[in-house]
C-alpha positions in Angstrom: 6.3 22.8 -5.6 9.3 25.1 -5.6 12.1 23.6 -7.7 15.5 25.2 -8.2 17.3 23.7 -11.2 21.0 24.3 -12.0 23.0 22.8 -14.8 26.5 22.0 -13.9 29.3 20.8 -16.2 31.8 18.6 -14.6 34.7 16.8 -16.2 33.7 14.0 -18.6 33.2 10.6 -17.1 33.5 7.3 -18.8 30.5 5.7 -20.6 30.5 3.1 -17.9 28.3 5.5 -15.9 25.2 4.3 -17.7 26.3 2.0 -20.5 24.6 4.1 -23.1 21.8 3.1 -25.4 22.4 1.4 -28.7 22.3 3.6 -31.8 21.0 0.7 -34.0 17.8 0.4 -31.8 16.5 3.9 -32.2 12.8 4.4 -31.2 10.3 7.0 -32.3 10.9 10.5 -31.0 14.7 10.0 -31.3 14.8 7.8 -28.3 17.0 4.8 -28.0 16.9 1.3 -26.7 19.6 -0.5 -24.7 22.1 0.3 -22.0 22.4 -0.2 -18.2 21.3 2.3 -15.7 23.5 2.2 -12.6 22.0 3.6 -9.4 22.5 3.3 -5.6 20.4 2.7 -2.5 22.0 3.5 0.8 19.9 0.9 2.6 19.7 -2.7 1.7 16.4 -4.0 0.2 14.5 -5.7 3.1 11.9 -7.7 1.0 10.3 -7.7 -2.4 7.2 -9.5 -1.2 4.5 -6.9 -1.8 2.4 -7.2 1.4 5.6 -7.1 3.5 7.2 -3.9 2.0 7.6 -1.1 4.5 10.9 0.6 3.5 11.6 3.0 0.7 14.5 1.0 -0.8 12.3 -2.1 -1.2 9.5 0.0 -2.7 11.8 1.6 -5.3 12.7 -1.9 -6.6 9.3 -3.4 -6.2 7.7 -0.6 -8.3 9.8 -1.8 -11.3 8.8 -5.5 -10.9 5.1 -5.3 -9.9 2.1 -3.3 -11.0 -1.4 -2.7 -9.7 -4.7 -1.4 -11.1 -3.4 2.2 -11.2 -0.1 3.9 -10.8 1.4 7.3 -9.9 2.5 9.6 -12.7 6.1 10.4 -11.7 5.8 13.9 -13.1 3.1 15.1 -10.8 2.0 12.1 -8.7 -1.5 12.1 -10.2 -3.2 8.7 -10.7 -3.0 7.1 -14.1 -4.1 3.8 -15.5 -1.8 0.8 -15.1 -3.3 -2.7 -15.5 -6.8 -1.2 -15.4 -7.3 0.8 -18.6 -10.3 2.6 -17.2 -12.6 2.7 -14.1 -15.8 4.2 -12.8 -17.2 5.1 -9.4 -20.9 4.8 -8.6 -23.1 7.6 -7.4 -22.5 6.7 -3.7 -18.8 7.0 -4.1 -18.3 3.5 -2.7 -18.2 1.0 -5.6 -15.3 1.1 -8.0 -15.4 -0.9 -11.2 -12.2 -1.5 -13.0 -11.8 -2.7 -16.6 -8.6 -4.6 -17.1 -6.2 -4.2 -20.0 -6.3 -7.4 -22.1 -3.1 -9.3 -23.1 -1.1 -8.4 -20.0 1.3 -11.3 -19.1 3.0 -12.2 -15.9 6.8 -12.3 -16.3 8.2 -15.5 -17.6 9.1 -17.8 -14.7 9.5 -21.5 -13.9 6.4 -21.3 -11.7 4.3 -21.2 -14.9 3.7 -24.0 -17.3 6.5 -24.1 -19.8 8.2 -21.2 -18.0 6.0 -18.7 -19.9 4.0 -16.1 -18.1 0.3 -16.4 -18.4 -2.3 -13.6 -18.9 -3.5 -11.6 -15.9 -7.2 -11.9 -15.1 -9.5 -10.2 -12.6 -9.3 -13.4 -10.4 -5.6 -12.7 -9.9 -6.4 -9.3 -8.4 -8.9 -10.9 -6.1 -6.3 -13.5 -5.0 -3.7 -10.7 -4.4 -6.2 -8.6 -2.4 -7.2 -11.5 -0.3 -3.5 -12.1 0.6 -3.4 -8.4 1.6 -6.4 -9.1 4.0 -4.8 -12.2 5.5 -3.3 -12.2 9.0 0.4 -13.1 8.6 3.7 -12.0 9.9 4.6 -11.2 6.3 1.6 -8.8 5.9 2.5 -5.3 7.3 0.2 -3.4 5.0 -3.4 -4.5 5.8 -3.9 -1.5 8.1 -2.7 1.0 5.5 -4.8 -0.4 2.7 -8.1 -2.3 3.0 -8.6 -2.4 6.7 -11.8 -0.4 7.6 -12.2 0.5 3.9 -13.2 -2.5 1.9 -16.5 -4.2 2.7 -15.7 -7.5 4.5 -12.0 -6.9 4.8 -11.9 -6.8 8.6 -14.1 -9.9 8.8 -11.9 -11.7 6.3 -8.7 -10.8 8.2 -10.2 -12.1 11.5 -11.3 -15.3 9.9 -7.8 -15.8 8.4 -6.4 -16.3 11.9 -8.2 -19.7 12.0 -9.1 -21.8 9.0 -10.5 -19.3 6.6 -13.2 -20.1 4.1 -15.2 -18.0 1.7 -14.0 -14.9 -0.1 -13.6 -11.3 0.5 -17.1 -9.8 0.3 -16.1 -6.4 -1.2 -14.1 -7.8 -4.1 -16.1 -9.1 -7.0 -14.9 -10.7 -10.2 -17.5 -9.6 -12.8 -15.7 -11.4 -15.6 -12.2 -12.1 -16.7 -11.4 -8.4 -17.3 -13.8 -6.6 -14.9 -13.3 -6.3 -11.2 -15.4 -4.3 -8.7 -14.4 -3.1 -5.2 -16.9 -1.9 -2.7 -15.9 0.4 0.2 -17.6 0.8 3.5 -17.7 4.6 2.9 -16.3 7.1 0.3 -12.6 7.6 0.4 -10.7 10.4 -1.3 -7.5 8.5 -1.1 -8.5 5.0 -2.2 -7.0 5.3 -5.7 -3.7 6.4 -4.1 -3.7 3.2 -1.9 -4.3 1.1 -5.0 -1.1 2.6 -6.5 1.1 1.3 -3.6 3.3 -1.8 -4.1 1.2 -3.7 -1.5 -1.8 -3.6 -3.9 0.1 -5.1 -6.8 -1.2 -8.1 -8.6 0.6 -11.4 -7.9 0.2 -14.9 -9.4 -1.0 -17.8 -7.2 1.6 -20.1 -8.9 4.4 -17.7 -7.9 3.3 -17.4 -4.3 2.8 -21.1 -3.8 6.3 -21.9 -5.3 8.4 -19.2 -3.7 6.4 -17.8 -0.7 7.9 -14.6 0.6 10.9 -15.0 -1.8 8.5 -14.5 -4.7 9.7 -11.8 -7.2 7.4 -12.3 -10.1 5.1 -9.5 -11.4 4.0 -7.9 -14.6 6.3 -4.9 -14.5 8.9 -3.5 -17.0 11.8 -5.2 -15.3 12.5 -8.7 -14.0 14.5 -9.6 -10.9 17.8 -11.4 -11.8 18.9 -13.9 -9.2 22.6 -13.5 -8.3 24.8 -14.4 -5.4 26.2 -10.9 -4.8 25.0 -9.1 -1.7 26.4 -5.7 -2.7 24.2 -5.3 -5.8 20.9 -6.1 -7.3 20.1 -6.6 -11.0 17.0 -6.1 -12.9 16.7 -7.0 -16.6 14.2 -5.9 -19.3 10.9 -7.7 -19.5 10.7 -8.3 -23.2 7.0 -9.1 -22.9 6.0 -6.0 -21.1 2.6 -4.5 -22.2 3.5 -0.9 -21.7 4.1 1.7 -24.4 5.0 5.4 -24.3 2.9 8.2 -25.8 4.6 7.7 -29.2 3.8 4.0 -29.2 7.3 2.8 -28.3 7.5 -0.5 -26.5 8.7 -0.1 -23.0 11.1 -0.2 -21.3 14.0 1.3 -23.2 16.8 0.1 -20.8 18.2 -3.4 -21.1 19.0 -3.5 -17.4 19.3 -1.7 -14.1 22.1 -2.4 -11.6 21.5 -1.2 -8.0 24.4 -1.0 -5.6 24.2 -0.6 -1.8 26.9 1.9 -0.8 25.9 3.0 2.7 27.1 6.6 2.7 26.4 9.5 0.5 30.1 10.3 0.2 30.8 6.9 -1.3 27.8 7.4 -3.6 29.0 10.8 -4.7 32.5 9.5 -5.3 31.2 6.7 -7.4 29.0 9.2 -9.4 32.1 11.4 -10.1 34.1 8.4 -11.0 31.5 7.4 -13.6 30.1 4.4 -11.8 26.6 5.8 -11.1 24.0 7.6 -13.3 22.5 9.7 -10.5 22.7 10.6 -6.8 19.5 11.5 -4.9 19.7 13.0 -1.4 23.1 14.7 -1.4 24.6 16.6 1.5 24.5 20.3 0.6 28.1 20.7 1.8 29.2 18.2 -0.8 27.2 19.9 -3.5 28.8 23.3 -2.5 32.3 21.9 -2.7 31.6 20.3 -6.0 30.1 23.3 -7.7 32.7 25.7 -6.4 35.5 23.5 -7.6 33.9 23.3 -11.1 32.7 26.9 -11.4 34.6 27.6 -14.6 32.7 24.9 -16.4 29.2 26.2 -15.7 28.9 27.7 -19.2 29.8 24.6 -21.2 27.0 23.2 -23.3 25.6 20.6 -23.2 26.2 20.1 -19.4 27.4 16.7 -18.1 25.2 16.7 -15.0 22.0 18.3 -14.0 21.5 19.5 -10.4 18.1 19.9 -8.8 16.9 20.9 -5.4 13.3 20.6 -4.1 11.3 19.9 -0.9 10.0 16.3 -0.4 7.0 14.6 1.2 9.2 13.4 4.0 9.7 14.1 7.7 12.5 13.2 10.1 11.8 12.5 13.8 12.4 10.3 16.8 9.8 8.0 18.2 9.2 7.7 22.0 8.3 4.3 23.3 5.1 5.2 25.3 5.0 1.8 27.0 8.3 2.4 28.9 9.3 4.9 31.6 10.0 7.7 31.5 8.3 8.3 28.1 4.9 7.1 29.3 4.8 10.6 30.9 3.6 13.3 28.5 5.6 16.0 30.3 8.9 14.2 29.7 8.1 13.9 26.0 7.1 17.6 25.9 10.3 18.5 27.8 12.4 16.7 25.2 10.5 18.4 22.4 11.2 21.9 23.7 14.8 21.1 24.6 15.9 20.5 21.0 17.2 23.4 18.9 16.3 22.2 15.4 17.7 25.2 13.6 21.1 24.4 15.2 20.9 20.8 13.9 20.0 22.1 10.4 22.8 24.7 10.3 25.6 22.9 12.1 25.0 19.2 11.4 22.9 19.1 8.2 24.7 22.1 6.7 21.4 23.5 5.5 20.1 20.3 3.9 16.5 20.5 5.1 13.4 22.3 4.0 12.9 23.6 7.5 12.7 22.7 11.2 9.9 20.4 12.3 8.2 22.9 14.6 4.7 22.2 13.4 3.2 18.7 12.9 4.5 15.4 11.6 3.2 16.2 8.1 5.7 18.1 5.8 4.6 21.3 4.1 4.1 19.5 0.8 0.4 19.0 0.5 -1.5 21.8 -1.3 -4.3 23.2 0.8 -3.0 21.5 4.1 -1.6 24.4 6.1 0.7 23.0 8.7 1.4 26.5 10.1 -2.0 26.2 11.8 -0.5 23.4 14.0 1.3 24.7 17.1 4.4 22.5 17.7 7.6 22.9 19.7 10.0 25.7 19.1 13.2 25.6 21.1 12.4 26.8 24.6 15.0 25.8 27.3 13.0 27.2 30.2 9.8 25.4 29.3 11.7 22.2 28.8 13.3 22.5 32.3 10.0 23.3 33.9 8.2 20.4 32.3 10.9 17.9 33.3 10.8 19.2 36.9 7.0 18.8 36.9 7.5 15.2 35.6 9.6 14.5 38.8 13.1 15.0 37.4 14.2 18.5 38.5 17.5 19.4 36.7 17.6 15.8 35.4 17.9 14.4 38.9 16.9 10.7 39.1 16.3 10.5 35.3 16.6 6.8 34.3 19.0 5.5 31.7 17.5 5.5 28.3 18.7 4.5 24.8 18.2 6.0 21.4 18.4 3.3 18.7 19.2 4.3 15.1 20.1 2.8 11.8 23.5 3.8 10.3 22.5 5.8 7.2 26.1 6.8 6.9 27.4 9.5 9.2 24.3 11.7 9.0 22.2 9.9 11.6 25.1 9.5 14.0 26.0 13.2 13.7 22.4 14.1 14.5 22.1 11.9 17.5 25.4 13.2 18.9 24.0 16.8 18.6 20.8 15.7 20.3 22.7 13.9 23.0 24.7 17.1 23.6 21.6 19.4 23.6 19.7 17.2 26.1 22.6 17.3 28.5 23.1 21.1 28.2 19.4 22.0 28.6 18.0 19.2 30.8 21.1 17.7 32.4 20.0 14.4 31.0 22.4 11.9 29.5 21.1 9.5 26.9 22.9 6.6 25.3 22.5 5.6 21.7 23.2 2.5 19.6 23.7 2.2 15.9 22.2 -1.0 14.3 21.4 -2.3 10.8 18.2 -1.0 9.3 16.5 -4.4 9.4 17.2 -4.7 13.2 16.1 -1.2 13.9 12.7 -1.8 12.2 12.2 -5.0 14.1 13.3 -3.5 17.4 10.9 -0.6 16.9 8.0 -2.9 16.2 8.7 -4.8 19.5 9.6 -1.7 21.5 13.1 -2.9 22.4 14.4 0.6 23.2 13.1 3.8 24.7 13.6 6.0 21.6 14.0 5.2 17.9 15.3 7.3 15.1 12.5 7.4 12.5 11.4 9.0 9.2 8.3 8.8 7.0 8.3 9.2 3.3 4.8 9.5 1.8 3.3 6.3 0.3 0.7 8.6 -1.3 0.4 12.4 -1.5 -1.9 13.0 1.5 -1.5 13.9 5.2 -3.6 10.8 5.8 -0.6 8.7 5.2 1.5 10.4 7.9 -1.3 10.4 10.5 -1.9 6.7 9.8 1.4 6.0 11.5 -0.1 7.1 14.8 -3.6 5.6 14.5 -4.2 3.7 17.6 -6.8 1.1 16.6 -4.3 -1.5 15.5 -2.0 -1.2 18.6 -2.0 -4.5 20.4 -3.0 -4.5 24.1 -0.1 -6.9 24.8 3.2 -4.9 24.8 5.1 -8.0 23.8 3.3 -8.2 20.4 4.6 -6.2 17.4 3.0 -2.9 16.6 3.3 -1.4 13.1 3.3 1.3 11.8 2.3 2.9 15.2 5.6 1.8 16.8 5.3 4.5 19.6 2.1 2.7 20.5 0.3 6.0 20.8 -3.4 5.8 21.7 -5.8 8.7 21.8 -9.5 7.9 21.0 -10.2 11.5 20.0 -7.3 11.5 17.6 -8.5 8.2 16.1 -12.0 9.5 15.7 -10.8 12.6 13.8 -8.5 10.5 11.7 -11.4 8.2 10.7 -13.6 11.2 10.0 -10.9 12.7 7.7 -10.3 9.4 6.0 -14.0 9.0 5.2 -14.7 12.6 4.2 -16.2 13.1 0.7 -14.1 16.2 -0.1 -10.5 17.1 0.3 -11.4 20.2 2.3 -13.4 18.3 4.8 -10.7 15.6 5.0 -8.0 18.2 5.7 -10.1 20.0 8.3 -10.4 16.8 10.4 -6.8 15.8 9.8 -5.5 19.2 11.1 -7.5 18.8 14.3 -6.2 15.3 14.7 -2.6 16.3 14.1 -2.8 19.1 16.7 -4.1 16.7 19.3 -1.3 14.3 18.5 1.4 17.0 18.7 0.1 18.1 22.1 0.6 14.5 23.3 4.2 14.4 21.7 4.5 10.7 20.9 7.3 11.8 18.5 10.1 14.3 18.7 9.9 16.2 15.4 13.3 17.2 13.9 13.0 18.5 10.3 11.2 18.4 7.0 13.2 17.0 4.2 14.4 18.5 0.9 16.7 16.8 -1.6 19.5 17.6 -3.9 19.7 15.4 -7.0 22.6 15.0 -9.4 21.6 13.3 -12.7 23.9 12.6 -15.6 22.6 14.5 -18.6 22.4 11.5 -20.9 19.7 10.1 -18.6 16.3 11.1 -20.2 12.8 10.3 -19.1 13.6 10.3 -15.4 11.3 12.4 -13.3 12.0 13.5 -9.8 9.1 14.1 -7.4 8.7 14.9 -3.7 7.5 11.3 -2.9 10.6 9.7 -4.2 8.4 7.6 -6.4 10.6 6.0 -9.1 9.5 4.8 -12.6 12.4 3.7 -14.8 10.2 2.3 -17.6 10.5 5.4 -19.7 14.1 6.1 -19.0 16.5 6.0 -21.9 20.2 6.8 -22.3 21.5 9.1 -25.0 24.2 11.7 -25.1 23.4 15.1 -26.6 25.9 16.3 -29.1 27.3 19.8 -28.6 26.0 20.9 -32.0 22.4 20.1 -31.0 22.5 21.1 -27.4 19.9 23.9 -27.7 16.2 23.7 -27.1 15.8 21.1 -29.8 18.5 18.8 -28.7 17.9 18.5 -25.0 15.2 16.4 -23.5 13.5 18.0 -20.6 13.5 16.0 -17.5 
């Protein structure tokens, strides 16, 4: 991954930025305990119930509260142990045996006897996985996790629609600290799936007491109930089982405060005022203005802030509703795809804040060995666009019906993009489209139920594989009844050949075979144009230099358990005094 790192000194901010660690609680390795990390999410958290989580803001918080058998290493997104201290895979590649870490406790909560969290056992994972395989309006992750993978999962899911009995065949409790999972076929991505928030362990007592409002896990931080809607608070779990490589009890922080400022400008202003410890996903124009205004201070050591720029495992696009005219016509969808000048959007609207235009597939160029340049997508071609629209029955836009693009606010960025798209479609195709800005929660629901013709969308990888992106267009789970919700395939795209290749890639024994099938599937899908690709993401990140142990990665996976707050004195600001992020 290409990473450009710059160190930038800005004028000193108050200590309220991160409420620094306590000097009298020094840990091994010159780390410190204490302090409050103050961060921001531009979108409100939708839910913290693991099986219901589908948005990135909720996942960021859930990953601090809950844990699964394995987790991602935030440095390189490799799989590392979590509540399973080790595991093995049999010769067939289908049976995984996990040995659980002993002494892990659920967080203290009134749902447990005496308010004290009890020990996690293998049976708790079986319970959690059966919830994940239960038909419910609060389960949006079955299709992305155990469906078609774990033996008996589909049967269990169907049975749950009535009065379920029995247990999930592919999940076996060997003893209190040993669990086995049997798959229908080998899967190169199954461990990635087990690292998602949806596969977290939950306590039956907590689910029965709180239902979907349950926020009790085993993680390093505990949810703090408060009445404020503009912030969320997490506090240190004093009984957390985790330690760092030096044996320090984790986490180091006392608390995390998350605000929900809707625009990046507000977020940047708060960062500069000392109210936030970091900003992730900055407009490049704002960065340019900031750096230029502070150019004289670049040489100061130690720096106050660290600036990074890197590509991400994220794609931005619009989804066509294939159940509604005119987008049930592939030529209309292709016409729209050719009519958009993505480079102009990147240059004029995004001010260069993108890895590149989305002229290949839906997958970003972030997966080693998966060459998206082999996929032929849609470069800007006005003549092709006009010809296709005419062939679809709308020459020069004549008779084109009224359509609406629905988007969530996301500050001014989303609105500015849709205004440019609206302008380009009129100039190239003589087609006028309306748009409506709604809250993120409404947009997600409306997309599931197909309540508009086009939806603004984006996908950020749940795990580092093209499989995760192609899953969003897998047709097997799309309901025949258009009035029923469809997720994640909100365009309701169906192509049996695409599905077959996707399944082939998902079940492949090697990454190479998997990628070969996925490339073929992705080309088929792009030919059908169920989505209007826009751009592949990159991200600027500003982090206060007293924040140590925080690792950025292209999946935006966050782990605050190893973060600690400590200022570096100028006298020790060299190689020995500065902690590498």
